[in-house]
Chimera marker file (.cmm) of the C-alpha trace (Angstrom):
<marker_set name="trace">
<marker id="1" x="0.000" y="0.000" z="0.000" r="1" g="1" b="0" radius="0.5"/>
<marker id="2" x="2.926" y="2.334" z="0.766" r="1" g="1" b="0" radius="0.5"/>
<marker id="3" x="4.303" y="1.657" z="-2.715" r="1" g="1" b="0" radius="0.5"/>
<marker id="4" x="1.012" y="2.675" z="-4.323" r="1" g="1" b="0" radius="0.5"/>
<marker id="5" x="0.876" y="5.871" z="-2.253" r="1" g="1" b="0" radius="0.5"/>
<marker id="6" x="4.483" y="6.733" z="-3.183" r="1" g="1" b="0" radius="0.5"/>
<marker id="7" x="3.825" y="6.066" z="-6.885" r="1" g="1" b="0" radius="0.5"/>
<marker id="8" x="0.611" y="8.109" z="-6.799" r="1" g="1" b="0" radius="0.5"/>
<marker id="9" x="2.452" y="10.993" z="-5.138" r="1" g="1" b="0" radius="0.5"/>
<marker id="10" x="5.204" y="10.848" z="-7.787" r="1" g="1" b="0" radius="0.5"/>
<marker id="11" x="2.648" y="10.806" z="-10.618" r="1" g="1" b="0" radius="0.5"/>
<marker id="12" x="0.816" y="13.821" z="-9.175" r="1" g="1" b="0" radius="0.5"/>
<marker id="13" x="4.099" y="15.651" z="-8.645" r="1" g="1" b="0" radius="0.5"/>
<marker id="14" x="5.117" y="14.835" z="-12.223" r="1" g="1" b="0" radius="0.5"/>
<marker id="15" x="1.885" y="16.246" z="-13.635" r="1" g="1" b="0" radius="0.5"/>
<marker id="16" x="2.286" y="19.401" z="-11.566" r="1" g="1" b="0" radius="0.5"/>
<marker id="17" x="5.934" y="19.888" z="-12.598" r="1" g="1" b="0" radius="0.5"/>
<marker id="18" x="5.120" y="19.343" z="-16.274" r="1" g="1" b="0" radius="0.5"/>
<marker id="19" x="2.473" y="22.057" z="-16.120" r="1" g="1" b="0" radius="0.5"/>
<marker id="20" x="4.954" y="24.634" z="-14.835" r="1" g="1" b="0" radius="0.5"/>
<marker id="21" x="5.971" y="27.237" z="-17.383" r="1" g="1" b="0" radius="0.5"/>
<marker id="22" x="9.672" y="26.650" z="-16.787" r="1" g="1" b="0" radius="0.5"/>
<marker id="23" x="10.770" y="23.060" z="-17.264" r="1" g="1" b="0" radius="0.5"/>
<marker id="24" x="13.467" y="22.026" z="-14.788" r="1" g="1" b="0" radius="0.5"/>
<marker id="25" x="15.950" y="19.164" z="-15.098" r="1" g="1" b="0" radius="0.5"/>
<marker id="26" x="13.890" y="17.259" z="-12.532" r="1" g="1" b="0" radius="0.5"/>
<marker id="27" x="10.672" y="17.432" z="-14.568" r="1" g="1" b="0" radius="0.5"/>
<marker id="28" x="12.655" y="16.503" z="-17.693" r="1" g="1" b="0" radius="0.5"/>
<marker id="29" x="13.889" y="13.406" z="-15.874" r="1" g="1" b="0" radius="0.5"/>
<marker id="30" x="10.394" y="12.500" z="-14.756" r="1" g="1" b="0" radius="0.5"/>
<marker id="31" x="9.189" y="12.496" z="-18.357" r="1" g="1" b="0" radius="0.5"/>
<marker id="32" x="12.122" y="10.323" z="-19.447" r="1" g="1" b="0" radius="0.5"/>
<marker id="33" x="12.210" y="7.766" z="-16.627" r="1" g="1" b="0" radius="0.5"/>
<marker id="34" x="9.713" y="5.978" z="-14.433" r="1" g="1" b="0" radius="0.5"/>
<marker id="35" x="11.040" y="4.845" z="-11.056" r="1" g="1" b="0" radius="0.5"/>
<marker id="36" x="9.307" y="2.283" z="-8.858" r="1" g="1" b="0" radius="0.5"/>
<marker id="37" x="10.653" y="1.651" z="-5.369" r="1" g="1" b="0" radius="0.5"/>
<marker id="38" x="10.415" y="-1.814" z="-3.817" r="1" g="1" b="0" radius="0.5"/>
<marker id="39" x="10.770" y="-1.095" z="-0.108" r="1" g="1" b="0" radius="0.5"/>
<marker id="40" x="10.347" y="-4.716" z="0.996" r="1" g="1" b="0" radius="0.5"/>
<marker id="41" x="13.136" y="-6.163" z="-1.161" r="1" g="1" b="0" radius="0.5"/>
<marker id="42" x="15.958" y="-7.862" z="0.768" r="1" g="1" b="0" radius="0.5"/>
<marker id="43" x="18.679" y="-7.190" z="1.773" r="1" g="1" b="0" radius="0.5"/>
<marker id="44" x="18.227" y="-3.655" z="0.346" r="1" g="1" b="0" radius="0.5"/>
<marker id="45" x="15.255" y="-1.776" z="-1.055" r="1" g="1" b="0" radius="0.5"/>
<marker id="46" x="15.392" y="-1.693" z="-4.841" r="1" g="1" b="0" radius="0.5"/>
<marker id="47" x="14.563" y="0.859" z="-7.507" r="1" g="1" b="0" radius="0.5"/>
<marker id="48" x="13.255" y="-0.252" z="-10.861" r="1" g="1" b="0" radius="0.5"/>
<marker id="49" x="14.188" y="2.440" z="-13.387" r="1" g="1" b="0" radius="0.5"/>
<marker id="50" x="12.309" y="2.265" z="-16.685" r="1" g="1" b="0" radius="0.5"/>
<marker id="51" x="13.621" y="4.227" z="-19.662" r="1" g="1" b="0" radius="0.5"/>
<marker id="52" x="10.649" y="5.918" z="-21.330" r="1" g="1" b="0" radius="0.5"/>
<marker id="53" x="12.753" y="8.553" z="-23.110" r="1" g="1" b="0" radius="0.5"/>
<marker id="54" x="12.754" y="6.956" z="-26.542" r="1" g="1" b="0" radius="0.5"/>
<marker id="55" x="16.595" y="7.017" z="-26.468" r="1" g="1" b="0" radius="0.5"/>
<marker id="56" x="19.128" y="4.416" z="-25.383" r="1" g="1" b="0" radius="0.5"/>
<marker id="57" x="20.553" y="5.282" z="-21.950" r="1" g="1" b="0" radius="0.5"/>
<marker id="58" x="24.239" y="4.627" z="-21.267" r="1" g="1" b="0" radius="0.5"/>
<marker id="59" x="24.671" y="6.361" z="-17.876" r="1" g="1" b="0" radius="0.5"/>
<marker id="60" x="22.719" y="8.226" z="-15.226" r="1" g="1" b="0" radius="0.5"/>
<marker id="61" x="23.116" y="9.892" z="-11.854" r="1" g="1" b="0" radius="0.5"/>
<marker id="62" x="20.559" y="8.828" z="-9.248" r="1" g="1" b="0" radius="0.5"/>
<marker id="63" x="19.595" y="10.610" z="-6.050" r="1" g="1" b="0" radius="0.5"/>
<marker id="64" x="17.662" y="9.169" z="-3.108" r="1" g="1" b="0" radius="0.5"/>
<marker id="65" x="15.645" y="11.180" z="-0.597" r="1" g="1" b="0" radius="0.5"/>
<marker id="66" x="12.707" y="11.252" z="1.775" r="1" g="1" b="0" radius="0.5"/>
<marker id="67" x="9.515" y="12.912" z="0.578" r="1" g="1" b="0" radius="0.5"/>
<marker id="68" x="8.857" y="14.055" z="4.151" r="1" g="1" b="0" radius="0.5"/>
<marker id="69" x="12.404" y="15.406" z="4.641" r="1" g="1" b="0" radius="0.5"/>
<marker id="70" x="14.116" y="16.233" z="1.311" r="1" g="1" b="0" radius="0.5"/>
<marker id="71" x="17.145" y="17.681" z="3.156" r="1" g="1" b="0" radius="0.5"/>
<marker id="72" x="17.945" y="14.305" z="4.784" r="1" g="1" b="0" radius="0.5"/>
<marker id="73" x="21.298" y="13.377" z="3.211" r="1" g="1" b="0" radius="0.5"/>
<marker id="74" x="21.519" y="10.114" z="1.295" r="1" g="1" b="0" radius="0.5"/>
<marker id="75" x="24.444" y="9.008" z="-0.826" r="1" g="1" b="0" radius="0.5"/>
<marker id="76" x="23.724" y="9.427" z="-4.528" r="1" g="1" b="0" radius="0.5"/>
<marker id="77" x="25.241" y="7.131" z="-7.126" r="1" g="1" b="0" radius="0.5"/>
<marker id="78" x="25.969" y="6.675" z="-10.824" r="1" g="1" b="0" radius="0.5"/>
<marker id="79" x="24.916" y="3.809" z="-13.047" r="1" g="1" b="0" radius="0.5"/>
<marker id="80" x="27.095" y="3.532" z="-16.152" r="1" g="1" b="0" radius="0.5"/>
<marker id="81" x="26.757" y="0.687" z="-18.615" r="1" g="1" b="0" radius="0.5"/>
<marker id="82" x="30.210" y="1.408" z="-20.076" r="1" g="1" b="0" radius="0.5"/>
<marker id="83" x="32.033" y="1.222" z="-16.734" r="1" g="1" b="0" radius="0.5"/>
<marker id="84" x="29.980" y="-1.642" z="-15.348" r="1" g="1" b="0" radius="0.5"/>
<marker id="85" x="30.164" y="-3.715" z="-18.513" r="1" g="1" b="0" radius="0.5"/>
<marker id="86" x="26.396" y="-3.875" z="-18.710" r="1" g="1" b="0" radius="0.5"/>
<marker id="87" x="24.271" y="-3.416" z="-21.806" r="1" g="1" b="0" radius="0.5"/>
<marker id="88" x="22.836" y="0.088" z="-22.262" r="1" g="1" b="0" radius="0.5"/>
<marker id="89" x="19.228" y="0.577" z="-21.237" r="1" g="1" b="0" radius="0.5"/>
<marker id="90" x="17.106" y="0.524" z="-24.371" r="1" g="1" b="0" radius="0.5"/>
<marker id="91" x="13.827" y="2.461" z="-24.565" r="1" g="1" b="0" radius="0.5"/>
<marker id="92" x="10.933" y="0.833" z="-22.672" r="1" g="1" b="0" radius="0.5"/>
<marker id="93" x="13.291" y="-1.475" z="-20.765" r="1" g="1" b="0" radius="0.5"/>
<marker id="94" x="14.143" y="-1.378" z="-17.070" r="1" g="1" b="0" radius="0.5"/>
<marker id="95" x="17.023" y="-2.026" z="-14.709" r="1" g="1" b="0" radius="0.5"/>
<marker id="96" x="16.796" y="-2.971" z="-11.046" r="1" g="1" b="0" radius="0.5"/>
<marker id="97" x="19.237" y="-1.224" z="-8.712" r="1" g="1" b="0" radius="0.5"/>
<marker id="98" x="19.966" y="-1.753" z="-5.016" r="1" g="1" b="0" radius="0.5"/>
<marker id="99" x="19.282" y="1.320" z="-2.885" r="1" g="1" b="0" radius="0.5"/>
<marker id="100" x="22.114" y="0.899" z="-0.415" r="1" g="1" b="0" radius="0.5"/>
<marker id="101" x="22.099" y="3.257" z="2.536" r="1" g="1" b="0" radius="0.5"/>
<marker id="102" x="23.392" y="3.264" z="6.133" r="1" g="1" b="0" radius="0.5"/>
<marker id="103" x="21.231" y="0.927" z="8.215" r="1" g="1" b="0" radius="0.5"/>
<marker id="104" x="20.889" y="3.644" z="10.864" r="1" g="1" b="0" radius="0.5"/>
<marker id="105" x="19.175" y="5.979" z="8.364" r="1" g="1" b="0" radius="0.5"/>
<marker id="106" x="15.500" y="5.892" z="7.392" r="1" g="1" b="0" radius="0.5"/>
<marker id="107" x="14.640" y="4.059" z="4.178" r="1" g="1" b="0" radius="0.5"/>
<marker id="108" x="14.649" y="6.417" z="1.153" r="1" g="1" b="0" radius="0.5"/>
<marker id="109" x="11.174" y="6.698" z="-0.373" r="1" g="1" b="0" radius="0.5"/>
<marker id="110" x="11.981" y="8.868" z="-3.378" r="1" g="1" b="0" radius="0.5"/>
<marker id="111" x="14.441" y="8.063" z="-6.152" r="1" g="1" b="0" radius="0.5"/>
<marker id="112" x="15.136" y="10.370" z="-9.092" r="1" g="1" b="0" radius="0.5"/>
<marker id="113" x="17.289" y="10.231" z="-12.179" r="1" g="1" b="0" radius="0.5"/>
<marker id="114" x="18.755" y="13.745" z="-12.140" r="1" g="1" b="0" radius="0.5"/>
<marker id="115" x="21.270" y="13.466" z="-15.003" r="1" g="1" b="0" radius="0.5"/>
<marker id="116" x="21.738" y="11.139" z="-17.965" r="1" g="1" b="0" radius="0.5"/>
<marker id="117" x="23.984" y="10.364" z="-20.910" r="1" g="1" b="0" radius="0.5"/>
<marker id="118" x="22.346" y="8.779" z="-23.956" r="1" g="1" b="0" radius="0.5"/>
<marker id="119" x="23.946" y="6.633" z="-26.667" r="1" g="1" b="0" radius="0.5"/>
<marker id="120" x="23.430" y="9.379" z="-29.256" r="1" g="1" b="0" radius="0.5"/>
<marker id="121" x="25.656" y="11.696" z="-27.179" r="1" g="1" b="0" radius="0.5"/>
<marker id="122" x="22.839" y="13.856" z="-25.838" r="1" g="1" b="0" radius="0.5"/>
<marker id="123" x="22.637" y="14.569" z="-22.127" r="1" g="1" b="0" radius="0.5"/>
<marker id="124" x="20.427" y="16.228" z="-19.558" r="1" g="1" b="0" radius="0.5"/>
<marker id="125" x="20.995" y="17.359" z="-16.009" r="1" g="1" b="0" radius="0.5"/>
<marker id="126" x="23.523" y="19.481" z="-14.143" r="1" g="1" b="0" radius="0.5"/>
<marker id="127" x="26.900" y="19.792" z="-15.841" r="1" g="1" b="0" radius="0.5"/>
<marker id="128" x="28.801" y="18.675" z="-12.740" r="1" g="1" b="0" radius="0.5"/>
<marker id="129" x="27.069" y="15.276" z="-12.754" r="1" g="1" b="0" radius="0.5"/>
<marker id="130" x="27.583" y="14.832" z="-16.510" r="1" g="1" b="0" radius="0.5"/>
<marker id="131" x="31.241" y="15.863" z="-16.253" r="1" g="1" b="0" radius="0.5"/>
<marker id="132" x="31.827" y="13.487" z="-13.343" r="1" g="1" b="0" radius="0.5"/>
<marker id="133" x="30.358" y="10.540" z="-15.272" r="1" g="1" b="0" radius="0.5"/>
<marker id="134" x="32.464" y="11.401" z="-18.342" r="1" g="1" b="0" radius="0.5"/>
<marker id="135" x="35.586" y="11.790" z="-16.171" r="1" g="1" b="0" radius="0.5"/>
<marker id="136" x="34.969" y="8.338" z="-14.667" r="1" g="1" b="0" radius="0.5"/>
<marker id="137" x="34.814" y="6.891" z="-18.189" r="1" g="1" b="0" radius="0.5"/>
<marker id="138" x="38.048" y="8.657" z="-19.156" r="1" g="1" b="0" radius="0.5"/>
<marker id="139" x="39.724" y="7.319" z="-15.994" r="1" g="1" b="0" radius="0.5"/>
<marker id="140" x="38.583" y="3.769" z="-16.803" r="1" g="1" b="0" radius="0.5"/>
<marker id="141" x="39.904" y="4.087" z="-20.372" r="1" g="1" b="0" radius="0.5"/>
<marker id="142" x="43.272" y="5.269" z="-19.036" r="1" g="1" b="0" radius="0.5"/>
<marker id="143" x="43.387" y="2.298" z="-16.628" r="1" g="1" b="0" radius="0.5"/>
<marker id="144" x="42.674" y="-0.123" z="-19.490" r="1" g="1" b="0" radius="0.5"/>
<marker id="145" x="45.394" y="1.487" z="-21.633" r="1" g="1" b="0" radius="0.5"/>
<marker id="146" x="47.912" y="1.239" z="-18.782" r="1" g="1" b="0" radius="0.5"/>
<marker id="147" x="47.031" y="-2.404" z="-18.216" r="1" g="1" b="0" radius="0.5"/>
<marker id="148" x="47.442" y="-3.254" z="-21.906" r="1" g="1" b="0" radius="0.5"/>
<marker id="149" x="50.786" y="-1.443" z="-21.977" r="1" g="1" b="0" radius="0.5"/>
<marker id="150" x="51.947" y="-3.342" z="-18.864" r="1" g="1" b="0" radius="0.5"/>
<marker id="151" x="50.892" y="-6.711" z="-20.305" r="1" g="1" b="0" radius="0.5"/>
<marker id="152" x="52.697" y="-6.087" z="-23.583" r="1" g="1" b="0" radius="0.5"/>
<link id1="1" id2="2" r="1" g="1" b="0" radius="0.2"/>
<link id1="2" id2="3" r="1" g="1" b="0" radius="0.2"/>
<link id1="3" id2="4" r="1" g="1" b="0" radius="0.2"/>
<link id1="4" id2="5" r="1" g="1" b="0" radius="0.2"/>
<link id1="5" id2="6" r="1" g="1" b="0" radius="0.2"/>
<link id1="6" id2="7" r="1" g="1" b="0" radius="0.2"/>
<link id1="7" id2="8" r="1" g="1" b="0" radius="0.2"/>
<link id1="8" id2="9" r="1" g="1" b="0" radius="0.2"/>
<link id1="9" id2="10" r="1" g="1" b="0" radius="0.2"/>
<link id1="10" id2="11" r="1" g="1" b="0" radius="0.2"/>
<link id1="11" id2="12" r="1" g="1" b="0" radius="0.2"/>
<link id1="12" id2="13" r="1" g="1" b="0" radius="0.2"/>
<link id1="13" id2="14" r="1" g="1" b="0" radius="0.2"/>
<link id1="14" id2="15" r="1" g="1" b="0" radius="0.2"/>
<link id1="15" id2="16" r="1" g="1" b="0" radius="0.2"/>
<link id1="16" id2="17" r="1" g="1" b="0" radius="0.2"/>
<link id1="17" id2="18" r="1" g="1" b="0" radius="0.2"/>
<link id1="18" id2="19" r="1" g="1" b="0" radius="0.2"/>
<link id1="19" id2="20" r="1" g="1" b="0" radius="0.2"/>
<link id1="20" id2="21" r="1" g="1" b="0" radius="0.2"/>
<link id1="21" id2="22" r="1" g="1" b="0" radius="0.2"/>
<link id1="22" id2="23" r="1" g="1" b="0" radius="0.2"/>
<link id1="23" id2="24" r="1" g="1" b="0" radius="0.2"/>
<link id1="24" id2="25" r="1" g="1" b="0" radius="0.2"/>
<link id1="25" id2="26" r="1" g="1" b="0" radius="0.2"/>
<link id1="26" id2="27" r="1" g="1" b="0" radius="0.2"/>
<link id1="27" id2="28" r="1" g="1" b="0" radius="0.2"/>
<link id1="28" id2="29" r="1" g="1" b="0" radius="0.2"/>
<link id1="29" id2="30" r="1" g="1" b="0" radius="0.2"/>
<link id1="30" id2="31" r="1" g="1" b="0" radius="0.2"/>
<link id1="31" id2="32" r="1" g="1" b="0" radius="0.2"/>
<link id1="32" id2="33" r="1" g="1" b="0" radius="0.2"/>
<link id1="33" id2="34" r="1" g="1" b="0" radius="0.2"/>
<link id1="34" id2="35" r="1" g="1" b="0" radius="0.2"/>
<link id1="35" id2="36" r="1" g="1" b="0" radius="0.2"/>
<link id1="36" id2="37" r="1" g="1" b="0" radius="0.2"/>
<link id1="37" id2="38" r="1" g="1" b="0" radius="0.2"/>
<link id1="38" id2="39" r="1" g="1" b="0" radius="0.2"/>
<link id1="39" id2="40" r="1" g="1" b="0" radius="0.2"/>
<link id1="40" id2="41" r="1" g="1" b="0" radius="0.2"/>
<link id1="41" id2="42" r="1" g="1" b="0" radius="0.2"/>
<link id1="42" id2="43" r="1" g="1" b="0" radius="0.2"/>
<link id1="43" id2="44" r="1" g="1" b="0" radius="0.2"/>
<link id1="44" id2="45" r="1" g="1" b="0" radius="0.2"/>
<link id1="45" id2="46" r="1" g="1" b="0" radius="0.2"/>
<link id1="46" id2="47" r="1" g="1" b="0" radius="0.2"/>
<link id1="47" id2="48" r="1" g="1" b="0" radius="0.2"/>
<link id1="48" id2="49" r="1" g="1" b="0" radius="0.2"/>
<link id1="49" id2="50" r="1" g="1" b="0" radius="0.2"/>
<link id1="50" id2="51" r="1" g="1" b="0" radius="0.2"/>
<link id1="51" id2="52" r="1" g="1" b="0" radius="0.2"/>
<link id1="52" id2="53" r="1" g="1" b="0" radius="0.2"/>
<link id1="53" id2="54" r="1" g="1" b="0" radius="0.2"/>
<link id1="54" id2="55" r="1" g="1" b="0" radius="0.2"/>
<link id1="55" id2="56" r="1" g="1" b="0" radius="0.2"/>
<link id1="56" id2="57" r="1" g="1" b="0" radius="0.2"/>
<link id1="57" id2="58" r="1" g="1" b="0" radius="0.2"/>
<link id1="58" id2="59" r="1" g="1" b="0" radius="0.2"/>
<link id1="59" id2="60" r="1" g="1" b="0" radius="0.2"/>
<link id1="60" id2="61" r="1" g="1" b="0" radius="0.2"/>
<link id1="61" id2="62" r="1" g="1" b="0" radius="0.2"/>
<link id1="62" id2="63" r="1" g="1" b="0" radius="0.2"/>
<link id1="63" id2="64" r="1" g="1" b="0" radius="0.2"/>
<link id1="64" id2="65" r="1" g="1" b="0" radius="0.2"/>
<link id1="65" id2="66" r="1" g="1" b="0" radius="0.2"/>
<link id1="66" id2="67" r="1" g="1" b="0" radius="0.2"/>
<link id1="67" id2="68" r="1" g="1" b="0" radius="0.2"/>
<link id1="68" id2="69" r="1" g="1" b="0" radius="0.2"/>
<link id1="69" id2="70" r="1" g="1" b="0" radius="0.2"/>
<link id1="70" id2="71" r="1" g="1" b="0" radius="0.2"/>
<link id1="71" id2="72" r="1" g="1" b="0" radius="0.2"/>
<link id1="72" id2="73" r="1" g="1" b="0" radius="0.2"/>
<link id1="73" id2="74" r="1" g="1" b="0" radius="0.2"/>
<link id1="74" id2="75" r="1" g="1" b="0" radius="0.2"/>
<link id1="75" id2="76" r="1" g="1" b="0" radius="0.2"/>
<link id1="76" id2="77" r="1" g="1" b="0" radius="0.2"/>
<link id1="77" id2="78" r="1" g="1" b="0" radius="0.2"/>
<link id1="78" id2="79" r="1" g="1" b="0" radius="0.2"/>
<link id1="79" id2="80" r="1" g="1" b="0" radius="0.2"/>
<link id1="80" id2="81" r="1" g="1" b="0" radius="0.2"/>
<link id1="81" id2="82" r="1" g="1" b="0" radius="0.2"/>
<link id1="82" id2="83" r="1" g="1" b="0" radius="0.2"/>
<link id1="83" id2="84" r="1" g="1" b="0" radius="0.2"/>
<link id1="84" id2="85" r="1" g="1" b="0" radius="0.2"/>
<link id1="85" id2="86" r="1" g="1" b="0" radius="0.2"/>
<link id1="86" id2="87" r="1" g="1" b="0" radius="0.2"/>
<link id1="87" id2="88" r="1" g="1" b="0" radius="0.2"/>
<link id1="88" id2="89" r="1" g="1" b="0" radius="0.2"/>
<link id1="89" id2="90" r="1" g="1" b="0" radius="0.2"/>
<link id1="90" id2="91" r="1" g="1" b="0" radius="0.2"/>
<link id1="91" id2="92" r="1" g="1" b="0" radius="0.2"/>
<link id1="92" id2="93" r="1" g="1" b="0" radius="0.2"/>
<link id1="93" id2="94" r="1" g="1" b="0" radius="0.2"/>
<link id1="94" id2="95" r="1" g="1" b="0" radius="0.2"/>
<link id1="95" id2="96" r="1" g="1" b="0" radius="0.2"/>
<link id1="96" id2="97" r="1" g="1" b="0" radius="0.2"/>
<link id1="97" id2="98" r="1" g="1" b="0" radius="0.2"/>
<link id1="98" id2="99" r="1" g="1" b="0" radius="0.2"/>
<link id1="99" id2="100" r="1" g="1" b="0" radius="0.2"/>
<link id1="100" id2="101" r="1" g="1" b="0" radius="0.2"/>
<link id1="101" id2="102" r="1" g="1" b="0" radius="0.2"/>
<link id1="102" id2="103" r="1" g="1" b="0" radius="0.2"/>
<link id1="103" id2="104" r="1" g="1" b="0" radius="0.2"/>
<link id1="104" id2="105" r="1" g="1" b="0" radius="0.2"/>
<link id1="105" id2="106" r="1" g="1" b="0" radius="0.2"/>
<link id1="106" id2="107" r="1" g="1" b="0" radius="0.2"/>
<link id1="107" id2="108" r="1" g="1" b="0" radius="0.2"/>
<link id1="108" id2="109" r="1" g="1" b="0" radius="0.2"/>
<link id1="109" id2="110" r="1" g="1" b="0" radius="0.2"/>
<link id1="110" id2="111" r="1" g="1" b="0" radius="0.2"/>
<link id1="111" id2="112" r="1" g="1" b="0" radius="0.2"/>
<link id1="112" id2="113" r="1" g="1" b="0" radius="0.2"/>
<link id1="113" id2="114" r="1" g="1" b="0" radius="0.2"/>
<link id1="114" id2="115" r="1" g="1" b="0" radius="0.2"/>
<link id1="115" id2="116" r="1" g="1" b="0" radius="0.2"/>
<link id1="116" id2="117" r="1" g="1" b="0" radius="0.2"/>
<link id1="117" id2="118" r="1" g="1" b="0" radius="0.2"/>
<link id1="118" id2="119" r="1" g="1" b="0" radius="0.2"/>
<link id1="119" id2="120" r="1" g="1" b="0" radius="0.2"/>
<link id1="120" id2="121" r="1" g="1" b="0" radius="0.2"/>
<link id1="121" id2="122" r="1" g="1" b="0" radius="0.2"/>
<link id1="122" id2="123" r="1" g="1" b="0" radius="0.2"/>
<link id1="123" id2="124" r="1" g="1" b="0" radius="0.2"/>
<link id1="124" id2="125" r="1" g="1" b="0" radius="0.2"/>
<link id1="125" id2="126" r="1" g="1" b="0" radius="0.2"/>
<link id1="126" id2="127" r="1" g="1" b="0" radius="0.2"/>
<link id1="127" id2="128" r="1" g="1" b="0" radius="0.2"/>
<link id1="128" id2="129" r="1" g="1" b="0" radius="0.2"/>
<link id1="129" id2="130" r="1" g="1" b="0" radius="0.2"/>
<link id1="130" id2="131" r="1" g="1" b="0" radius="0.2"/>
<link id1="131" id2="132" r="1" g="1" b="0" radius="0.2"/>
<link id1="132" id2="133" r="1" g="1" b="0" radius="0.2"/>
<link id1="133" id2="134" r="1" g="1" b="0" radius="0.2"/>
<link id1="134" id2="135" r="1" g="1" b="0" radius="0.2"/>
<link id1="135" id2="136" r="1" g="1" b="0" radius="0.2"/>
<link id1="136" id2="137" r="1" g="1" b="0" radius="0.2"/>
<link id1="137" id2="138" r="1" g="1" b="0" radius="0.2"/>
<link id1="138" id2="139" r="1" g="1" b="0" radius="0.2"/>
<link id1="139" id2="140" r="1" g="1" b="0" radius="0.2"/>
<link id1="140" id2="141" r="1" g="1" b="0" radius="0.2"/>
<link id1="141" id2="142" r="1" g="1" b="0" radius="0.2"/>
<link id1="142" id2="143" r="1" g="1" b="0" radius="0.2"/>
<link id1="143" id2="144" r="1" g="1" b="0" radius="0.2"/>
<link id1="144" id2="145" r="1" g="1" b="0" radius="0.2"/>
<link id1="145" id2="146" r="1" g="1" b="0" radius="0.2"/>
<link id1="146" id2="147" r="1" g="1" b="0" radius="0.2"/>
<link id1="147" id2="148" r="1" g="1" b="0" radius="0.2"/>
<link id1="148" id2="149" r="1" g="1" b="0" radius="0.2"/>
<link id1="149" id2="150" r="1" g="1" b="0" radius="0.2"/>
<link id1="150" id2="151" r="1" g="1" b="0" radius="0.2"/>
<link id1="151" id2="152" r="1" g="1" b="0" radius="0.2"/>
</marker_set>
């Protein structure tokens, strides 16, 4: 029942944000991704992120929060198919991600994709998140090159 209430709240919030005259990165994300939270999953709650953007997703930055206390700090994280060796997320497909958090903290009940990199090279979201994801890819490429050089 809590899941239905959380989903209903997100849908109402999405409709309200989309009707605003100025479209923010958050409302752009809400029209490109659907996120369902499974609070009862073990050992961690899970987020099912569905790509409804019409584009193939290769990386995204995800933030967790509490609807009742948005200032409660939770660690955010990146999902990157290139770094993780996973297939990119095609349109209308979903990935399931663990929502790890300190066991002493309350369970996050809101999950948002706040930045993304698509296979066609387009992006959305704050530049610092996009730049960090691209820097992580560059670092991984450098590590691979160094390993190949060492092996040769």
